[in-house]
KOLMIMAR-535587 format. One line per 5 residues: number of its first residue (from 0); their letters; for each residue z, y, x of N, C-alpha, C. Coordinates in Angstrom, 2 decimals, padded with zeros to 5 digits. Layout:
REM residues N
NUM	a	Z:Y:X:Z:Y:X:Z:Y:X ~ ... .
This chain:
REM residues 308
0	mtsdk	-005.29:-015.40:018.09:-004.13:-015.17:017.34:-004.15:-015.83:016.16 ~ -003.35:-016.47:015.78:-003.16:-017.44:014.35:-002.93:-016.27:013.34 ~ -003.09:-016.62:012.13:-002.87:-015.67:011.00:-001.64:-015.58:010.77 ~ -000.65:-016.60:011.25:000.67:-016.56:010.94:001.12:-015.52:011.76 ~ 000.86:-015.42:013.14:001.41:-014.37:013.92:000.75:-012.97:013.45 .
5	lyhlp	-000.44:-012.73:012.92:-000.80:-011.55:012.50:-000.10:-011.10:011.28 ~ 000.48:-012.02:010.44:001.19:-011.85:009.17:002.62:-011.03:009.84 ~ 003.08:-011.42:010.86:004.31:-011.03:011.55:003.96:-009.81:012.39 ~ 002.95:-009.38:012.47:002.31:-008.18:013.67:002.41:-006.76:012.59 ~ 003.59:-006.15:012.70:003.56:-004.99:011.89:002.61:-003.75:012.61 .
10	vmlhe	002.28:-003.06:011.99:001.25:-001.82:012.49:002.22:-000.87:012.81 ~ 001.88:-000.20:013.98:002.52:001.20:014.60:004.26:000.95:014.35 ~ 004.62:-000.23:014.84:006.16:-000.37:014.56:007.02:000.66:015.19 ~ 006.67:001.00:016.37:007.53:001.84:017.23:007.35:003.24:016.61 ~ 006.08:003.59:016.28:006.00:004.76:015.68:006.83:004.86:014.35 .
15	cldgl	006.70:003.98:013.51:007.74:004.21:012.25:009.02:004.22:012.53 ~ 009.64:003.39:013.61:010.86:003.26:013.90:011.37:004.80:014.27 ~ 010.52:005.52:015.33:010.86:006.68:015.69:010.83:007.69:014.69 ~ 009.74:007.23:013.86:009.64:008.40:012.57:010.74:008.35:011.62 ~ 011.54:007.19:011.26:012.58:007.13:010.55:013.75:007.98:011.06 .
20	nirpd	013.97:008.05:012.40:015.07:008.95:012.98:016.35:008.20:012.62 ~ 016.59:006.98:012.95:017.60:006.03:012.44:018.89:006.14:012.92 ~ 019.68:006.69:011.84:021.26:006.62:012.06:021.89:005.20:012.24 ~ 022.77:004.92:012.97:023.25:003.49:013.11:024.00:002.95:011.90 ~ 024.45:004.08:011.26:025.39:003.76:009.91:024.81:004.09:008.91 .
25	gvyvd	023.47:004.69:008.81:022.54:004.95:007.70:022.14:003.70:006.80 ~ 021.52:004.10:005.47:021.00:003.41:004.39:019.60:003.36:004.60 ~ 018.57:002.35:004.73:017.50:002.38:004.81:016.79:001.46:003.72 ~ 015.48:001.88:003.57:014.86:001.02:002.47:013.27:000.97:003.23 ~ 012.89:-000.23:003.13:011.38:-001.03:003.51:010.90:-001.33:002.25 .
30	vtfgg	010.16:-000.47:001.54:009.56:-000.63:000.18:008.40:-001.91:000.06 ~ 008.18:-002.19:001.48:006.99:-003.12:001.52:007.07:-004.23:002.54 ~ 007.94:-005.15:002.26:008.74:-006.23:003.28:007.64:-007.02:003.64 ~ 006.77:-007.55:003.10:005.80:-008.49:003.59:006.10:-009.37:004.63 ~ 005.82:-009.50:005.91:006.33:-010.54:006.73:007.69:-010.03:007.47 .
35	gghsk	008.08:-009.06:006.92:009.38:-008.62:007.75:009.44:-007.91:009.05 ~ 008.30:-007.70:009.31:008.29:-007.11:010.93:009.24:-005.75:011.04 ~ 008.54:-004.84:010.04:009.42:-003.75:010.18:010.95:-003.88:009.88 ~ 011.09:-004.54:008.74:012.74:-004.70:008.34:013.50:-005.13:009.52 ~ 012.94:-006.28:010.31:013.69:-006.85:011.48:013.81:-005.83:012.48 .
40	ailer	012.81:-005.15:012.64:013.25:-004.11:013.85:014.24:-002.93:013.32 ~ 014.12:-002.63:012.17:015.13:-001.74:011.69:016.46:-002.01:011.67 ~ 016.67:-003.41:011.41:018.00:-003.96:011.63:018.50:-003.94:012.90 ~ 017.48:-004.05:014.07:018.07:-004.25:015.38:018.59:-002.98:015.62 ~ 018.15:-001.71:015.17:018.64:-000.35:015.44:019.78:000.05:014.56 .
45	lgekg	020.11:-000.71:013.63:021.41:-000.44:012.81:022.66:-000.73:013.42 ~ 023.74:-000.10:013.18:025.18:-000.72:013.58:025.69:-001.44:012.54 ~ 026.91:-001.98:012.67:027.60:-002.72:011.86:027.73:-002.31:010.58 ~ 027.73:-000.87:010.16:027.83:-000.24:008.95:026.61:000.15:008.22 ~ 025.67:000.03:009.01:024.22:000.36:008.25:023.68:-000.66:007.44 .
50	klyaf	022.72:-000.27:006.60:022.37:-001.07:005.26:020.88:-001.05:005.41 ~ 020.31:-002.29:004.94:018.78:-002.08:004.76:018.42:-002.71:003.46 ~ 017.76:-002.22:002.51:017.08:-002.82:001.42:015.62:-003.18:001.47 ~ 015.02:-003.89:001.19:013.72:-004.37:001.31:013.18:-004.73:-000.14 ~ 011.97:-004.27:-000.39:011.36:-004.54:-001.86:010.13:-005.29:-001.41 .
55	dqdpd	009.77:-006.08:-002.39:008.50:-006.72:-002.41:008.27:-007.65:-003.47 ~ 007.23:-007.72:-004.32:006.98:-008.44:-005.51:006.11:-009.57:-005.28 ~ 005.59:-010.05:-004.03:004.88:-011.00:-003.58:005.99:-012.30:-003.39 ~ 005.60:-013.47:-003.87:006.57:-014.62:-003.67:006.48:-015.11:-002.18 ~ 005.51:-014.96:-001.45:005.39:-015.21:-000.09:006.35:-014.14:000.75 .
60	akqns	006.41:-013.04:000.35:007.24:-012.22:001.03:008.57:-012.58:000.65 ~ 008.96:-013.04:-000.27:010.41:-013.40:-000.83:010.83:-014.37:000.13 ~ 009.76:-015.48:000.39:010.23:-016.73:001.08:010.32:-016.33:002.62 ~ 009.63:-015.13:003.08:009.84:-014.76:004.35:011.13:-014.22:004.51 ~ 011.80:-013.52:003.47:012.79:-012.95:003.44:014.18:-013.88:003.86 .
65	lsitd	013.84:-015.26:003.35:015.15:-016.11:003.43:015.54:-016.23:004.99 ~ 014.49:-015.82:005.99:014.84:-015.99:007.24:016.04:-014.97:007.89 ~ 015.97:-014.01:006.93:016.93:-013.03:007.41:018.23:-013.24:006.69 ~ 019.39:-013.63:007.58:020.68:-013.94:006.88:021.62:-013.02:007.36 ~ 021.23:-011.84:007.88:022.08:-010.60:008.11:022.76:-010.04:006.82 .
70	arftf	024.03:-010.01:007.04:024.69:-009.34:005.61:024.39:-007.80:005.50 ~ 023.91:-007.24:006.47:023.46:-005.88:006.27:022.06:-005.57:005.35 ~ 021.54:-006.94:005.02:020.17:-006.90:004.53:020.03:-007.34:003.12 ~ 019.53:-006.77:002.26:019.32:-007.07:000.90:017.92:-007.19:000.46 ~ 017.35:-008.31:-000.11:015.94:-008.27:-000.56:016.09:-008.14:-001.98 .
75	ietnf	015.12:-007.18:-002.43:014.81:-007.01:-003.92:013.47:-007.20:-004.49 ~ 013.49:-008.28:-005.10:012.13:-008.75:-005.51:011.72:-007.84:-006.80 ~ 010.85:-006.99:-006.40:010.18:-006.21:-007.43:009.24:-005.19:-006.71 ~ 008.33:-004.50:-007.60:007.55:-003.46:-007.23:008.15:-002.37:-006.77 ~ 007.76:-001.71:-005.60:008.41:-000.52:-005.04:008.22:000.61:-006.26 .
80	rnikk	007.36:000.63:-007.34:007.55:001.74:-008.26:008.77:001.89:-008.77 ~ 009.58:000.60:-008.64:010.93:000.76:-009.39:012.02:001.03:-008.47 ~ 011.72:001.80:-007.32:012.84:002.01:-006.20:014.25:002.70:-006.66 ~ 014.06:003.85:-007.47:015.08:004.49:-007.94:015.97:003.56:-008.95 ~ 015.47:002.91:-009.78:016.22:002.05:-010.75:017.04:000.81:-010.15 .
85	flrly	016.23:000.24:-009.24:016.81:-000.95:-008.55:017.73:-000.74:-007.46 ~ 017.61:000.52:-006.76:018.50:000.82:-005.92:019.93:001.18:-006.61 ~ 019.90:001.80:-007.73:020.94:002.30:-008.23:021.57:000.97:-008.83 ~ 020.91:-000.01:-009.34:021.76:-001.41:-009.72:022.41:-001.93:-008.43 ~ 022.01:-001.38:-007.36:022.94:-002.09:-005.96:023.83:-000.81:-005.80 .
90	gvkkv	024.18:000.12:-006.41:024.99:001.10:-006.18:024.67:002.27:-005.32 ~ 023.21:002.26:-004.90:022.84:003.03:-004.07:021.94:004.39:-004.66 ~ 022.69:005.50:-004.35:022.07:006.74:-004.93:021.19:007.49:-003.86 ~ 021.55:007.53:-002.83:021.01:008.37:-001.39:020.73:007.36:-000.34 ~ 019.56:007.92:000.39:019.42:006.99:001.52:019.09:007.78:002.80 .
95	dgila	018.97:007.21:003.88:018.83:007.95:005.15:017.28:007.92:005.40 ~ 016.75:006.86:004.96:015.34:006.77:005.42:014.32:005.77:004.61 ~ 013.22:005.89:004.11:012.41:004.91:003.55:011.20:005.00:004.11 ~ 010.67:003.70:004.24:009.38:003.17:005.03:008.57:002.65:003.82 ~ 007.27:003.05:003.88:006.13:002.41:003.09:004.95:002.24:003.68 .
100	dfgis	004.45:000.83:003.88:003.49:000.52:004.52:002.50:-000.26:003.48 ~ 001.34:000.55:003.04:000.66:000.24:001.96:-000.50:-000.64:002.20 ~ -000.58:-001.32:003.44:-001.61:-002.23:003.92:-001.37:-003.65:003.03 ~ -002.82:-004.23:003.05:-002.31:-005.77:002.61:-002.19:-006.67:003.73 ~ -001.13:-007.52:003.67:-000.89:-008.36:004.73:-001.86:-009.18:005.20 .
105	shqid	-001.99:-009.67:006.45:-003.01:-010.64:006.68:-002.89:-011.79:006.27 ~ -001.70:-012.17:006.07:-001.41:-013.52:005.43:-002.10:-013.31:003.83 ~ -001.96:-012.44:003.23:-002.72:-012.32:002.00:-003.96:-012.54:002.08 ~ -004.75:-011.62:003.14:-006.12:-011.61:003.28:-006.66:-013.04:003.57 ~ -005.86:-013.51:004.49:-006.55:-014.90:004.96:-006.05:-016.11:004.21 .
110	epsrg	-005.44:-015.95:002.96:-005.20:-017.08:002.05:-006.34:-017.15:001.04 ~ -007.24:-017.92:001.11:-008.46:-018.12:000.26:-008.13:-018.03:-001.30 ~ -007.10:-018.61:-001.74:-006.80:-018.86:-003.11:-006.14:-017.56:-003.85 ~ -005.64:-016.28:-002.74:-005.58:-015.29:-003.35:-006.56:-014.30:-003.67 ~ -007.79:-014.47:-003.20:-008.99:-013.79:-003.45:-009.21:-012.62:-002.94 .
115	fstrf	-008.51:-012.20:-001.88:-008.44:-010.92:-001.47:-009.54:-010.68:-000.47 ~ -009.78:-011.59:000.08:-010.94:-011.55:001.37:-012.30:-011.80:000.88 ~ -013.21:-010.97:001.68:-014.82:-011.22:001.53:-015.10:-012.34:002.59 ~ -014.17:-012.89:003.28:-014.71:-013.83:004.05:-014.55:-015.38:003.76 ~ -013.96:-015.47:002.66:-013.45:-016.93:002.19:-013.93:-016.92:000.57 .
120	dgdld	-014.31:-018.12:000.19:-014.53:-018.45:-001.38:-013.14:-018.80:-001.88 ~ -012.88:-018.12:-002.86:-011.57:-018.37:-003.54:-011.65:-017.93:-004.96 ~ -010.55:-018.28:-005.54:-010.66:-017.69:-006.99:-010.46:-016.23:-007.13 ~ -011.00:-015.68:-008.01:-010.98:-014.34:-008.35:-009.75:-013.99:-009.04 ~ -008.68:-013.47:-008.01:-007.27:-013.39:-008.32:-006.80:-011.90:-008.17 .
125	mrmnq	-006.53:-011.65:-006.48:-006.29:-010.41:-006.16:-004.84:-009.67:-006.64 ~ -003.96:-010.39:-007.30:-002.74:-010.02:-007.86:-001.77:-010.00:-006.71 ~ -001.19:-008.99:-006.31:000.10:-008.97:-005.55:001.19:-009.65:-006.25 ~ 001.36:-009.15:-007.48:002.36:-009.82:-008.42:001.65:-010.97:-009.19 ~ 001.86:-012.24:-008.82:001.16:-013.29:-009.34:001.56:-013.65:-010.79 .
130	kaeis	002.53:-012.98:-011.16:002.95:-012.87:-012.53:002.21:-012.09:-013.46 ~ 001.49:-011.41:-012.90:000.85:-010.29:-013.80:-000.32:-010.53:-014.51 ~ -000.59:-010.20:-015.78:-001.50:-010.57:-016.56:-002.96:-010.28:-016.31 ~ -003.10:-008.99:-015.62:-004.58:-008.71:-015.02:-004.87:-009.24:-013.87 ~ -005.99:-009.85:-013.65:-006.34:-010.48:-012.58:-007.93:-009.96:-012.01 .
135	ahtvv	-008.57:-010.08:-010.90:-009.76:-009.74:-010.81:-010.58:-010.43:-011.65 ~ -010.30:-011.62:-012.13:-011.09:-012.33:-013.14:-011.32:-011.49:-014.18 ~ -010.11:-011.02:-014.66:-010.03:-010.29:-015.84:-011.08:-008.85:-015.68 ~ -010.79:-008.05:-014.74:-011.73:-007.04:-014.46:-012.91:-007.23:-014.53 ~ -013.55:-008.39:-013.52:-014.87:-008.65:-013.66:-015.66:-009.24:-014.66 .
140	neyse	-014.94:-009.95:-015.66:-015.23:-010.66:-016.64:-014.98:-010.12:-017.94 ~ -014.07:-009.14:-018.03:-013.86:-008.57:-019.51:-014.02:-006.98:-019.54 ~ -013.87:-006.27:-018.35:-013.88:-004.72:-018.68:-015.31:-004.67:-018.97 ~ -015.48:-003.34:-019.77:-016.83:-002.87:-020.26:-017.49:-002.38:-018.95 ~ -018.94:-002.06:-019.23:-019.64:-001.53:-018.34:-019.21:-000.25:-017.79 .
145	aqlhk	-018.75:000.35:-018.82:-018.21:001.82:-018.45:-016.99:001.91:-017.52 ~ -016.06:001.00:-017.91:-015.18:000.82:-017.25:-015.31:000.24:-015.67 ~ -016.20:-000.51:-015.70:-016.72:-001.01:-014.28:-017.13:000.09:-013.22 ~ -018.05:000.85:-013.93:-018.57:001.87:-013.51:-017.67:003.01:-012.95 ~ -016.77:003.15:-013.72:-015.60:004.10:-013.38:-014.92:003.77:-011.93 .
150	ilgmy	-014.50:002.33:-012.16:-013.41:001.80:-010.91:-014.49:001.71:-009.69 ~ -015.50:001.03:-009.69:-016.56:000.83:-008.63:-016.88:002.34:-008.06 ~ -016.87:003.35:-008.97:-017.36:004.55:-008.29:-016.13:005.46:-007.74 ~ -014.99:005.10:-008.55:-013.76:006.12:-008.02:-013.01:005.37:-006.89 ~ -012.93:004.04:-007.25:-011.81:003.39:-006.20:-012.71:002.83:-004.99 .
155	geikn	-013.95:002.36:-005.30:-014.74:001.58:-004.13:-015.69:002.89:-003.51 ~ -015.99:004.17:-004.30:-016.87:004.98:-003.70:-018.13:004.18:-003.51 ~ -018.75:003.47:-004.38:-019.95:002.71:-004.38:-020.86:003.76:-005.02 ~ -021.93:003.87:-004.35:-023.21:004.79:-004.77:-023.80:004.29:-005.64 ~ -024.01:003.07:-005.85:-024.92:002.49:-007.05:-024.02:001.87:-007.96 .
160	artla	-022.86:002.37:-008.35:-021.61:001.89:-009.13:-022.44:001.63:-010.52 ~ -023.09:002.46:-011.29:-023.69:002.36:-012.41:-024.64:000.91:-012.44 ~ -025.44:000.90:-011.58:-026.49:-000.23:-011.32:-025.58:-001.61:-011.39 ~ -024.45:-001.38:-010.52:-023.68:-002.56:-010.17:-022.92:-003.27:-011.41 ~ -022.44:-002.27:-012.00:-021.63:-002.33:-013.20:-022.66:-003.20:-014.36 .
165	nalcs	-023.75:-002.81:-014.45:-024.76:-003.19:-015.29:-025.12:-004.54:-015.00 ~ -025.48:-004.91:-013.62:-025.59:-006.16:-013.19:-024.59:-007.29:-013.49 ~ -023.28:-006.63:-013.09:-022.12:-007.80:-013.31:-022.08:-008.02:-014.71 ~ -022.15:-007.12:-015.75:-021.96:-007.36:-017.14:-023.34:-008.40:-017.60 ~ -024.55:-008.21:-016.96:-025.79:-009.03:-017.25:-025.43:-010.51:-016.75 .
170	armna	-024.75:-010.58:-015.54:-024.47:-011.92:-014.93:-023.46:-012.69:-015.75 ~ -022.48:-012.21:-016.05:-021.39:-012.79:-016.60:-021.88:-013.21:-018.23 ~ -022.84:-012.69:-018.82:-023.48:-013.21:-020.12:-023.85:-014.65:-019.97 ~ -024.39:-014.86:-018.69:-024.95:-016.20:-018.64:-023.88:-017.38:-018.24 ~ -022.92:-016.83:-017.30:-021.73:-017.76:-017.19:-020.61:-017.00:-016.43 .
175	sintt	-019.49:-017.31:-016.60:-018.33:-016.51:-016.18:-018.17:-016.42:-014.69 ~ -017.98:-015.34:-013.93:-018.03:-015.18:-012.66:-016.58:-015.59:-012.05 ~ -016.24:-016.71:-011.66:-015.08:-017.32:-011.29:-014.29:-017.11:-009.99 ~ -015.51:-017.13:-008.93:-014.82:-017.01:-007.50:-015.40:-016.02:-006.72 ~ -014.69:-015.74:-005.72:-015.19:-014.42:-004.75:-016.65:-014.67:-004.24 .
180	gqlka	-017.18:-016.13:-003.96:-018.08:-016.21:-003.59:-019.36:-016.06:-004.68 ~ -019.25:-016.31:-005.90:-020.03:-016.20:-007.14:-020.20:-014.50:-007.23 ~ -019.02:-013.75:-007.03:-019.29:-012.22:-006.97:-020.04:-011.81:-005.97 ~ -019.98:-012.46:-004.69:-020.70:-011.85:-003.33:-022.18:-012.24:-003.67 ~ -022.61:-013.28:-004.24:-023.84:-013.78:-004.51:-024.48:-012.36:-005.42 .
185	ileqy	-023.81:-011.99:-006.18:-024.37:-010.94:-007.12:-024.42:-009.51:-006.23 ~ -023.34:-009.55:-005.49:-023.02:-008.03:-004.76:-024.59:-008.17:-003.69 ~ -024.74:-009.05:-002.93:-025.78:-009.37:-002.07:-027.29:-008.69:-002.53 ~ -027.39:-008.85:-003.77:-028.54:-008.29:-004.32:-028.77:-006.75:-004.37 ~ -027.36:-006.05:-004.25:-027.36:-004.45:-004.59:-026.74:-003.83:-003.16 .
190	apkfk	-026.49:-004.73:-002.18:-025.95:-004.10:-001.06:-027.02:-003.45:-000.29 ~ -026.55:-002.09:000.69:-027.76:-001.50:001.29:-027.69:-002.55:002.65 ~ -029.14:-002.65:003.12:-029.41:-003.60:003.97:-028.54:-003.11:005.34 ~ -028.20:-004.21:005.94:-027.30:-004.19:007.28:-025.90:-003.47:006.95 ~ -025.67:-003.33:005.79:-024.21:-002.70:005.56:-023.77:-003.59:004.57 .
195	efkyf	-024.06:-004.89:004.37:-023.67:-005.52:003.35:-022.09:-005.75:003.50 ~ -021.53:-006.11:004.71:-020.12:-006.22:004.75:-019.28:-005.12:004.12 ~ -019.73:-003.89:004.60:-018.89:-002.74:004.07:-019.00:-002.59:002.53 ~ -020.24:-003.06:001.94:-020.24:-002.78:000.43:-019.28:-003.81:-000.15 ~ -019.47:-005.14:000.49:-018.41:-006.41:-000.09:-017.08:-005.43:-000.17 .
200	aqvfq	-016.60:-004.87:001.12:-015.37:-004.59:001.26:-014.91:-003.44:000.20 ~ -015.86:-002.50:000.01:-015.67:-001.38:-001.09:-015.48:-001.97:-002.39 ~ -016.24:-002.81:-002.86:-016.24:-003.41:-004.12:-014.82:-004.09:-004.35 ~ -014.64:-005.15:-003.40:-013.31:-005.78:-003.23:-012.09:-004.71:-003.41 ~ -012.21:-003.62:-002.51:-011.04:-002.85:-002.56:-011.04:-002.11:-003.96 .
205	airie	-012.29:-001.69:-004.70:-012.09:-001.06:-005.91:-011.41:-002.15:-006.89 ~ -011.85:-003.46:-006.86:-011.09:-004.31:-007.93:-009.47:-004.37:-007.73 ~ -009.20:-004.75:-006.52:-007.99:-005.06:-005.96:-007.04:-003.55:-006.37 ~ -007.66:-002.45:-006.30:-006.82:-001.06:-006.62:-006.51:-001.29:-008.15 ~ -007.63:-001.53:-009.04:-007.50:-001.58:-010.40:-006.46:-002.92:-010.76 .
210	vnqel	-006.49:-003.99:-010.29:-005.93:-004.89:-010.51:-004.22:-004.95:-010.19 ~ -003.89:-004.22:-009.40:-002.58:-003.85:-008.86:-001.99:-002.30:-009.24 ~ -002.95:-001.62:-009.79:-002.67:-000.22:-010.17:-001.94:000.65:-008.86 ~ -002.66:000.19:-007.88:-002.10:000.91:-006.67:-001.76:002.32:-006.54 ~ -002.77:002.95:-006.95:-002.66:004.57:-006.90:-001.60:004.94:-007.81 .
215	eviqe	-001.55:004.56:-009.16:-000.45:004.98:-009.94:000.68:004.61:-009.34 ~ 000.95:003.16:-008.60:002.15:002.76:-008.03:002.59:003.85:-006.98 ~ 001.75:004.32:-006.04:001.96:005.21:-005.19:002.53:006.42:-005.68 ~ 002.17:007.12:-006.66:002.17:008.22:-007.31:003.70:008.12:-007.81 ~ 003.87:007.18:-008.63:005.34:006.79:-009.09:006.40:006.80:-007.90 .
220	fltqt	006.23:006.20:-007.01:006.84:005.98:-005.87:007.06:007.34:-005.20 ~ 006.22:007.90:-004.92:006.44:009.14:-004.23:007.17:010.28:-004.88 ~ 007.19:010.20:-006.18:007.85:011.47:-006.95:009.28:011.10:-007.00 ~ 009.64:009.98:-006.85:011.02:009.37:-006.94:011.93:009.78:-005.45 ~ 010.98:009.71:-004.60:011.36:009.78:-003.02:012.52:011.14:-002.75 .
225	pdllr	012.14:012.37:-003.20:012.92:013.40:-003.06:014.35:013.30:-003.42 ~ 014.62:012.77:-004.85:015.79:012.60:-005.19:016.60:011.47:-004.54 ~ 016.14:010.50:-003.66:016.79:009.65:-003.07:017.05:009.80:-001.29 ~ 016.33:010.91:-000.90:016.91:011.26:000.42:017.85:011.97:000.49 ~ 018.78:011.78:001.54:020.23:012.46:001.67:020.18:013.78:001.86 .
230	dtesr	019.38:014.35:002.94:019.45:015.51:003.58:018.13:015.72:004.46 ~ 018.23:016.86:005.11:016.99:017.26:005.68:016.76:016.30:007.05 ~ 017.65:015.39:007.20:017.80:014.63:008.59:017.13:013.35:008.08 ~ 017.05:013.19:006.70:016.49:011.84:006.22:015.06:011.92:006.46 ~ 014.43:010.70:006.36:013.13:010.70:006.58:012.06:009.72:005.74 .
235	lcvmt	011.14:009.96:005.19:010.12:009.55:004.42:008.71:009.09:005.32 ~ 008.72:007.71:005.61:007.32:007.47:006.60:006.57:006.73:005.63 ~ 005.37:007.13:005.54:004.39:006.53:004.57:002.98:006.08:005.58 ~ 002.57:004.77:005.51:001.42:004.40:006.16:000.43:003.99:005.26 ~ -000.77:004.82:005.26:-001.90:004.40:004.39:-002.95:003.73:005.14 .
240	fhsle	-003.97:003.01:004.43:-005.36:002.23:004.99:-006.54:002.69:004.68 ~ -006.62:003.67:003.47:-007.86:004.05:003.10:-007.58:005.54:002.40 ~ -008.69:006.24:002.41:-008.52:007.64:002.23:-007.93:007.96:000.62 ~ -008.23:007.15:-000.22:-007.59:007.42:-001.54:-006.27:007.45:-001.34 ~ -005.55:006.77:-000.76:-004.05:006.38:-000.60:-003.66:007.70:000.23 .
245	drlvk	-004.25:007.76:001.40:-003.87:008.95:002.38:-004.00:010.47:001.59 ~ -004.97:010.56:000.77:-005.16:011.77:000.11:-003.93:012.07:-001.02 ~ -003.44:011.17:-001.54:-002.03:011.15:-002.28:-001.09:011.75:-001.70 ~ -000.92:010.81:-000.56:000.38:011.34:000.28:000.45:012.65:000.92 ~ -000.93:012.93:001.61:-001.13:014.31:002.14:-000.84:015.40:001.05 .
250	nyfka	-001.43:015.27:-000.10:-001.21:016.37:-001.07:000.18:016.54:-001.45 ~ 000.79:015.42:-001.87:002.21:015.21:-002.26:003.29:015.91:-001.07 ~ 002.92:015.84:000.33:003.88:016.15:001.03:003.41:017.72:001.23 ~ 002.28:017.89:001.01:001.79:019.48:001.27:002.40:020.24:000.06 ~ 002.03:019.79:-001.08:002.34:020.61:-002.26:003.33:020.08:-003.38 .
255	gnftg	003.50:018.95:-003.27:004.56:018.40:-004.26:003.98:017.79:-005.65 ~ 002.55:017.70:-005.61:001.68:017.34:-006.46:000.40:016.53:-005.89 ~ -000.25:015.92:-006.66:-001.35:015.15:-006.27:-002.79:015.86:-006.06 ~ -002.62:016.90:-006.45:-004.12:017.94:-006.40:-004.14:018.46:-005.39 ~ -002.83:018.83:-004.61:-002.96:019.67:-003.32:-002.85:021.00:-003.66 .
260	eldrd	-002.73:021.50:-004.78:-002.70:023.05:-004.91:-001.12:023.46:-004.83 ~ -001.06:024.58:-004.13:000.28:025.17:-003.98:000.71:025.85:-005.16 ~ 002.17:025.69:-005.32:002.87:026.40:-006.48:003.56:027.49:-005.74 ~ 003.22:028.75:-005.70:003.53:029.69:-005.27:004.30:030.60:-006.10 ~ 005.62:031.32:-005.85:006.23:032.01:-006.44:005.55:033.47:-006.72 .
265	ivfgt	005.31:033.76:-007.84:004.66:035.07:-008.35:005.14:036.26:-007.37 ~ 006.40:036.41:-007.32:007.09:037.71:-006.64:006.79:037.58:-005.18 ~ 007.42:036.61:-004.72:007.55:036.24:-003.28:006.46:035.54:-002.61 ~ 005.82:034.89:-003.30:004.55:034.02:-002.67:004.95:032.76:-002.03 ~ 006.26:032.57:-002.18:006.79:031.18:-001.30:006.29:030.13:-002.15 .
270	vtkpl	006.17:028.99:-001.13:005.71:027.73:-001.91:006.85:026.68:-002.39 ~ 006.97:026.40:-003.71:008.05:025.40:-004.01:007.71:024.00:-003.98 ~ 008.10:022.91:-003.08:007.95:021.78:-003.14:009.03:021.07:-002.67 ~ 009.24:019.57:-002.83:010.49:018.93:-002.74:010.26:018.55:-001.18 ~ 009.20:018.26:-000.68:009.30:017.65:000.84:008.49:018.33:001.87 .
275	esitr	008.92:018.28:002.98:008.14:019.07:004.09:007.65:018.15:005.24 ~ 006.63:018.25:005.40:005.84:017.18:006.33:006.26:017.75:007.60 ~ 006.62:016.75:008.50:006.87:016.83:010.01:005.92:016.44:010.92 ~ 004.95:015.95:010.28:003.60:015.81:011.06:002.34:016.45:010.68 ~ 001.81:017.22:011.64:000.71:018.25:011.30:-000.25:017.50:010.82 .
280	kpiea	-000.65:016.53:011.74:-001.54:015.43:011.38:-001.10:014.13:011.25 ~ -001.63:013.32:010.88:-001.34:011.89:010.64:-001.30:011.10:011.94 ~ -000.34:010.18:012.27:-000.34:009.44:013.52:-001.20:008.37:013.35 ~ -001.89:008.05:014.33:-002.90:006.86:014.33:-002.12:005.92:015.50 ~ -002.85:004.58:015.41:-002.40:003.75:016.22:-002.83:004.11:017.84 .
285	spdel	-002.20:003.53:018.75:-002.47:003.90:020.04:-003.63:003.07:020.51 ~ -004.49:003.27:021.62:-005.54:002.30:022.22:-005.22:001.02:022.32 ~ -004.04:000.87:022.80:-003.47:-000.56:023.07:-003.18:-001.34:021.81 ~ -002.67:-000.68:020.94:-002.53:-001.42:019.69:-004.02:-001.66:018.93 ~ -004.77:-000.61:019.28:-006.12:-000.73:018.54:-006.75:-002.07:018.98 .
290	ssngr	-006.54:-002.56:020.22:-007.25:-003.38:020.96:-006.77:-004.58:020.75 ~ -005.42:-004.76:020.02:-004.89:-006.08:019.94:-004.57:-006.47:018.54 ~ -004.78:-005.29:017.53:-004.39:-005.50:016.11:-005.22:-004.81:015.33 ~ -006.37:-005.52:014.65:-007.47:-005.01:014.29:-007.20:-004.15:012.94 ~ -006.01:-004.61:012.23:-005.31:-004.07:011.04:-005.05:-002.51:011.29 .
295	srsak	-004.64:-002.20:012.46:-004.16:-000.87:012.59:-005.38:000.10:012.72 ~ -006.56:-000.33:012.72:-007.91:000.66:012.81:-007.67:001.87:011.92 ~ -007.33:001.59:010.74:-007.79:002.64:009.66:-006.25:003.07:009.31 ~ -005.16:002.82:009.90:-003.85:003.10:009.41:-003.57:004.70:009.98 ~ -003.12:005.22:008.92:-002.42:006.68:009.22:-000.99:006.79:008.85 .
300	lriat	-000.05:007.22:009.55:001.32:007.52:009.14:001.49:008.87:009.10 ~ 002.18:009.16:008.00:002.60:010.56:007.63:004.07:010.63:007.52 ~ 004.94:011.62:008.13:006.32:011.49:007.93:006.80:012.89:007.33 ~ 007.84:012.76:006.39:008.36:013.83:005.71:009.82:013.85:005.60 ~ 010.53:015.05:005.42:011.80:015.15:005.00:012.02:016.11:003.96 .
305	lss	013.30:016.44:003.37:013.63:017.22:002.21:013.13:018.73:002.84 ~ 012.57:019.41:001.88:012.36:020.78:002.02:013.66:021.69:002.27 ~ 013.93:022.48:003.24:015.33:023.14:003.37:015.22:024.35:002.49 .
């Protein structure tokens, strides 16, 4: 299967569409447009009066959006952390459903120049918004040893994070680390035997999360969603691809905060939270999808609505 086809192969498409509980005349938001697979499928279920707004900051996604000429569709070129502000610029205060797919697109991964992949040699970039000032090059070459230790341990869950942070700082004193290949050459010396690929992936994940402020963005986004959902029939569908993301979504759905601690009324013991999860456990990809789309392997879909 070509990378182009993978770009347009959305994960758990039918589960997402069913989860959105689409009303033909409703207003929907796809906050991670990417290749447009989810958005196109949502449009197919909407009636003439339905509306779909799609967000993405990636220039490739903007280019993909040009293939949709449907009058019911509006593409908004910005990070989805700005969802509330930008929807209001379009006169939208309430919506019937929001879909978020936090996965990195296969196109981004398979494009060497973007620097996301451990499989190719390319510039140390990893910016989803290519206008952003901080890149992977900035993180690897300019962050202090303490900062590197923190992000490698927190975002990559690297067991020898302190040692690796020291090694990176030592290496860059001799020459700047400019490419993913140069970075991997350093990592190879500290990766557990027979677990090199996993180690590379963990380090790349940590740097990517830092570059794009991914966890902060998710938190900002989630806290805005209760004000946007129209009623208890409206749906928020969120798909995550690693435990750090999923923990934030799980805790917010459960408790209305990111620690997961329930805020109980002192007198009645009732829990105050803005959203109510309608999936007891996260939905995972079917065996058929797992066999045909490797990206779905780590995906978890959680669905919530407004608390009644």
